N, C-alpha and C positions, 0 to 999 in steps of 0.2 A: 616276522616279529615285527618289522617296520608299517604292515600294514595294520597290525594288532596299535598301535603308539599310535597313528592317526586315527583310530576308532574309540579310540581315551582320550583324546584331546578334542575330538568333535562331543562324545556324551558328557564332558563337561562342561559344554555351552548350558546343555535341561534340553532338555523336546525328547530323550533317550537317543542321541547319536541325530536326529533332524536337527534341522538350524530350528533360532527360534521364531524366528519371521513369519506370520501367513502366507508368504508368497515365496518361502522355499527358499529364504534369501540369508542371511549375518546384515541385517540394517544393511540392507542393501550391498552389500559385497558378494561374492560366491564361498569364501572362506573366512574363518574367522583369525588369517595369521597378520604378524603385524602393528596390532591393534589392541587397542590401549582402553578396556571391556567397564561396564559401568551399569550396574543394576540398584532399583530400591532396596535392594534386600545385602547388599554389598558396605564392604568396608571396606574404608581408606587407608588402612594399615595393610590392605591385601596387597598382591601382586599386581593387578590390573590385567593378568593374561587371561587365556581359557578357561574357564572352572572358576575364577577368583577376582569375580570386578571389585571395582571399588564402589564405595557409597555417594560422589559427589564428580562431576564435571571438573572444579578448581583442582580436586586429586590429583582427576586425571593428567591437564596439565601442565601440573607440574613433572609426573610421569614423564608427559612426552617431553618437555627440556632436559631431560633428564638422558631419555634415549634417543630421542632425536624422531620417534616412530609420530607421523604425523594424521593419526585416525583414532577417532575416540567413536564407539556406538553405546548405543544406548539400549538396553534389551529392557522389552517388555514388563513397562507395571508403570503405577507412578507415582512420581520423586514428585514428593511433598515437603514443602518447608523455604521454600522462597528464592528469594534470587540465586541464580549460576551465575557468576561471573566471567567469562572469556574474553582474560585481558596476553594480546601478546607485540609486538612490535616486527618480530623474526621472519614468523615459521607463517606456514601455509599450514591450516588447521582444520580438514573437514570430520565434523560429531555428525553424526545421523544415528536415527532410530528404524522401527520398524516401516512404521505406520503414524499417522495423526493421532486413527484409533486405537493404536498397541503401546503408544507412548509417549504419554504426559507430563509434561511436566507444571503442578502448580504452584500459582505465587502465596502470598502472604497480602491478606487486604489489610487494609485502615493504615497504609504508610506509602504518602504520597511522593512520587517521584522515585518510587524502587520498583524497577522493572521487575519479573519474571524473568528474563534472559538476557545480558547487557551483555554487547561485542564491544571493546575497548581494544585502541593499538589502530600501531599504523601495519597490522599485519592481512592475510588474504586467511576469508574465513566463510568455510562452506556448509551453511546447517542446514539437515533436508529429512524428510520424512520423520517427521513428528508432533505435536501437538502445546500449544501456551492454555492453561486456562486459568481463568482468576484471575487475583493478584489484581496490586491497584495500576500495573499498567503490565503490557505485556513482551514486546522483542526491543528496546536500544540497541543503535546502529550506531556508534560516535568514533571520534576521537582521530579521526583520516582512516587509511586503508583503503582494504577492497574487501565485501561481503555479499557471497549470494544466498538468498535463501529462496529453497526449493522444495515444495509438497510439504509446505508447513499452516498448521488452520491454530489463529489467535482468540478465544471465545470470551466472553463475558470476561475483561476488564475494567474495573472500575473506572480508569482514566479514559489513558491510552493503550492501541493497541499494537502498535512499529509505531516507533521514532527513529528517523534518518535525519543523524545532523553532524554539517561542521562541513568547509568548504571542500576539506581533502579526502571525504569521504567517497567513492563510494558504492552504489550497491545494486547488485540484481536481483529480481522478486517473481520469481517462474513459479503455476499456481499453487499460490498464496490464498489466504482468505480470512479474513477478519467481522469477527463476528458481534453483534451482543454490546461492544464496549457501550458502558455509563454513562452516567453527564461526568463524576469526576470529582475528587474530592478536595479537601480543602478548597486554598484559595484559587482551585481550576474550575470555574465554574462550566468548564462543556469540557468535554471528549472529547475524540476523532477516534475514527479505525486506522491512517493513517497521514501519520506528520511528515512533514520536511524543512530543516528548515539548514536551510543554506546546501544540498548533498547535490550529490549526482544522481541522481536512480532511472534506473529503466524498470518497466512493467512488463510482465509478459504473464497472460493469462490470470486476471490477479478478482478475486472479489472482495467486496467492501458489503458487506450484508448490516443491515439492523444498527448501526449504528448513532451513537447521542453525538450532536453537535455535528461536526463535519462527518464526512463521506473521507473526504480529502482532504486536509491540510496544508496548504507550502508557503512559505514568506524565502525566497531566494533561489538559488541552483537555479539546476536544469530536471526539466521530468521530463521522458520518452515512454508512451504507454501505447501497450497495443491490446486490443482486447479487452479492456477494462472494464468489470463491472460494477455497477454502485446503485444498492437501492435499499427503499425506506430507511432514508437519513432523516430522522425526526428531532425535534428541536428540544433545549435540552429543558429547558420551559414556559413558556406562553410567550410569543412574540422573539422570542429569543434565540440565534441562529437554525441549522434544520438542511443546509445548502449541503447539494451532494458530490459536489468539487468546488474548490478554490484556492486559487494559485494568486498570488504578488507578488513586484518587486524579485520575479524571477527571471533568467537569464533567458530559455527557450521553453517554453508547456506545449508539446504533441500530440496531438491525445487521436487515437484514428483504432475505426472499429469499434465504441466505447459505445456502452448502452447504462442513461442514469437514469432509476425511475421512481418514483413517490415518493418525493424530495420536502419537507415541510418547511421550503420555502426553497432558492434561486438552483435551478439545475443545474447547470457547470456556469460559473461567477470569476473570469479570468480580469484582473484590473490591473495596470501599469507594469506590464511585463513585457520586455524588448523584443523576445516574439516568439508568436502564434500559430501553429496548427493547430485544426481541428477537423478530421475528414470521414465520413463518410459514420459518425456516429450519431445514437437514438439519445433523445430524452424526451423521456412522455409522465406525466402526470406530477405538475406542480403545486404548491399549495400558499396561496397566499395568506401568511400572517402576521404580516407585520406590512405597513404600508411601501415600503418599498422591496416585498420578497414577496416570488412568486413568477419570476422572470422564467424565458425556458435556457437560452446560450446567453451568453454576458457576456460582452466583452469592452473594456471603457479603459482609457488613458486619460487620465487626471496631469501628475505637473510633471511627468515626461519631458528632460529636456533635451534638445538637440533634435538627429534628424527624427521624424515619425517613423514609429516600430511597423515593423509590415505585420500583418495581418491576415493569412487562410484561413478561411471557410468553405467544403467542399463538400459538395454532399451530404449536408447534416437533415434528420428530417426529429422537429419539435413537434409535439401534439401535447394535446390538454394539457397547455400550463395555464397558469391563473393568471396570470397577468401577460405580456409581450412574448413574444414567443421568441422571437430573436432579436437580440442589441446590440448596438452599431454603436461606441457612441465616444467622442475625444480626436485628439491629434491621431491620428496612425493612417498608414497605407495598408489601404483592407484589399483583396480581390476576393470575392463570393461567387464563388458557382455551384450551381443547381442545392440549392437548399430548399426546406420546406418546411413550413411554420401551419402545421395544421390544428381546429380547432383551439382556436388563442384568441386572442385578442389586436392580433400583427404584431408588423413589424414596427422596428422602429431603428432610422440610422438619420446619426449626425451629419447636419449640411458641410459641415466642417472637415468631413475625412476627405481623403481621394481615394478612389475607388477605381482599380481596374472594371472597363466594361465588360460586365458579366449580366449578367437575369439572376432573380429569384420569385417565388410564390408565396404566395399565403393565397390558404384557403377556409372556410367555414363559413359560420356563423359572421364573420368582422373580414370578409377577405380584401383583400388588399395589394393590388397586382403592383408591383415596384420595376421598376429597370435602371442602371447602377450606371451612368457614366464618369470619363475618369475625372474631371469637371465637377458634373452637376452632378443632383440627384434628383433622381424621379418622384413622383406621386411616393405619400408617407402615408404614412396613420401614425397618428401620436407619435411625433417628435420628440425628443429626448428635452 
């Protein structure tokens, strides 16, 4: 009798007793128990138990507050109708779908500053295995707390793909793709794939593909990125934006094993950051769409007070830049090791900077090898 009841419960999930996900799991879990279930064909007056799913994530959050369960499972299908707002200051909540192909949340278009999925508050959120499609914005993470995005695809947002904001906000993105972000709407002329405003963000195996305006746009906060891929960042209009990775006023920017390809402006542009490390990255194919764009890897300091900030560039390769391959300028303390700029217009090193004793090379039609001494800059090509 007990076994018969178990099979009845499994059958109520759907698929004649099998799991709802193609990989044989229940939204990544081995069993359907202890989960509040949500379905595009559900009913918010239902129990949320197996076979009686709710309709919206908001209703599932209310159920969690009553039952103290912390898992929400999204059954396969397309959730249509706009923003799903997740707000909690206390609990640890996991929201999981089957995969980005099987579970899709679609947003409403034409409404500025309206994300398709919003995570707000000081709790802990894990969102995984689902797709976010269309809408004016994809995902926003604000209000402090901690959030993890895992195996997420955000596509075709009108303005911004993912925005992470707030000094107390900590976010970790793993196996996340943002693609096809458009030009922006309303008073926002530029879109971007990933925006960071003051937050502490860690990226691992993140792809920002075919976004307009910026691939990644950062103002303040910290960024630790490994295996970040940014490709085909296009300008929003002639001679405007198109930078692959742009960061300013950050406490720390660390890029490792990253690839930036085919930007309609600069590849990587880092300005007025307090601590910069770029290791083993590749920048290929920048376009000079305006007089000061088209450089491959740029690190600049303009008005930073206090001691010159540290900059480490190691093992980076820049190829096919429309203008300069590598630019280092301003009051900073820099260590350059084994960097290479090929098929570009050379390298620009500002003589006012302090450099550790290292060397770098430039090849191509305008090849100018140079060496850097601690207090003296050697042979330069087109100084800033």
